N, C-alpha and C positions, 0 to 999 in steps of 0.2 A: 447523586446528580447524574442526569442523562445528557449525553451529547446529542443523541437522536433517539427515536423510539426503541431501537434494539442495541444501542451502545451506551454503556455507563462510563463514567469517568474512570472507574477502576479498570474496566476492559481496555480502555484507550491508552492507559498509562502503565499497565502492568508489565513488568520486566524482571525476570529472575536475576539478570545481571545487575540491574539497578538496585534491587533489594540486597543482593550479596555484597555489592560494592558501596552501599550507602549513598547512592545517587538519588537526588530529589527529582524525579521525572514528572514534575507537575507543570502544566502549561501556564504561560502568561496570557493576558487578555487577547493578544493578537493570534497566538497559537490556538487558543480555545475557539475563537471565531472561525478560523480556518478548519478546525476539526468539526465544528457543527455543520459547515457547508459540505465537507467531505461526507459526513454521515448522511445528510439529506440527499445529496445529488449522486453519491456513489453507493454507499453501503445499503441504504434502505431499498433502492430498486433491486440491487443484487439479492438482498434477503427475501424480497417478495418473489423473485424468479427462482431462487434456490434457498429454500428454508433452512437447509443444513449449513449454510455459509456462516463462517465466524471470522473474527479478526485474529490473526496470529501475531501481528506487529503493527503498531500505529505510531503514536508520538515517541520520539527519542530525542531528549534534550541533547545539545551538542556534546556534552561530556560523555554521555552514554553512547551516542552514535560513534564517536571516535574510539571508545573503548572496544566496541564490538566489531570495529573495522568497516563501518558504514561509509558510504561515499561522502567526501567533504562537501558540505552545503546541501546534503540530502533534503528532499522535501519532507522526509519524516521529521526532521528538526523543526520545520515550520508548521507542522500539523496538517500539511497538505497531502500526505501520502499514507496509505495503509496497505498491508498485505492481507489478502483474503484467502482462506482455505476452506475446503468443504469435504475433505476425505473422500475423493473419488469423483467429484463433479467439477474439478478445476478447469478442465477444457471448456465445459459449458459456461462457466463464469467468465472466462477469458473472452469467448465469442459473444456472450451477452453484452459485456462492456464494449467490446470493439464495434458491435453492430447497433447498439441502442443508446449508449450514454455519451455525454460530453465529458471528455477527460483531457488532462494535460499530457500524461505519459502512461503507457500500458506495457507491462513487462511479463512475459512468459518466463517464470523463474525456474530454472533447472528442470528437473524431471526428465521426460523423454519426448519423442515426437508425437506421442498420443495424449500426454497429460503433463501439465506443469506441476511442480511440487507445490507451488502456491502462485497467486497472481498479485502483482504489485500494480496499484492504480493510484495516480495522483490527480488532484483537481485544485485549480486556483480560482479565486474569486473573479479574476479577469485574466484574459489572455491565454486560455487553454489552447493547446496546439493540435488537437485531434485532426482537424481538417486542414490546417495550414502547414503542418510539418509531418508527413507520413513516417519520417525516421523516428518518431516518438513511440512507435510500436517496436519493441525490442525483445530479444531472447537472451537470457543470462545463461552462460555456459561456464564450465571450468576448463581452463587451458593452462597446462603446466602449473597447476595448483592455485591459479589466480582466476578471479571472476572476470569474465569478458562479456561485453554487451555487443551483440551483433543484430543486424536488421532481422526482423521476424519474417520468415519465409516458409513456414510449414504449410 
C-alpha cells in the first residue's frame, strides 16, 4: 500500500526499535489520513525538488515514541511529522520547505551550521503555523547531553 507516490506503508512505519521490541507500529485510520496529507503536501514536493530525499523516520506509535525518547505528544505519533534526509542535500531541503511549502513546524536537526543531520517537518490538515508563528522554525542542538530546541537563526 502506498501513502503517496514515493512512500509505501512499509517505508512510513519501519523502525528497527519497533521490530526489536515487538511494537506494532501500524497506523489507525486517523493517523493514516494525516500520513497521506504529509506525503502529498510535504514529501512529494521535496522528492520532486531533491530526488535523493528519503524518509528516515515517520510514524511512531506512542509506545515506540516513548521508548526511543521522543517528545511527549510528538506529531510523529499522529502521523503528522516526518524526518527527511538526503545524504548531503539537507540544507537545500530545509530551505526548500521554508521558502516554498506550507508546514506546521520545521526543525534543523543537529548537524552543523552548514548542514542539518536531517530535517523534521510537520503538517496538519488544518491550522499550520508557518506564517502565524515564526517560532515554529527551530534548530535542535545537544546541550549537556540533552536535546534542546532553539530558534533557528543561521
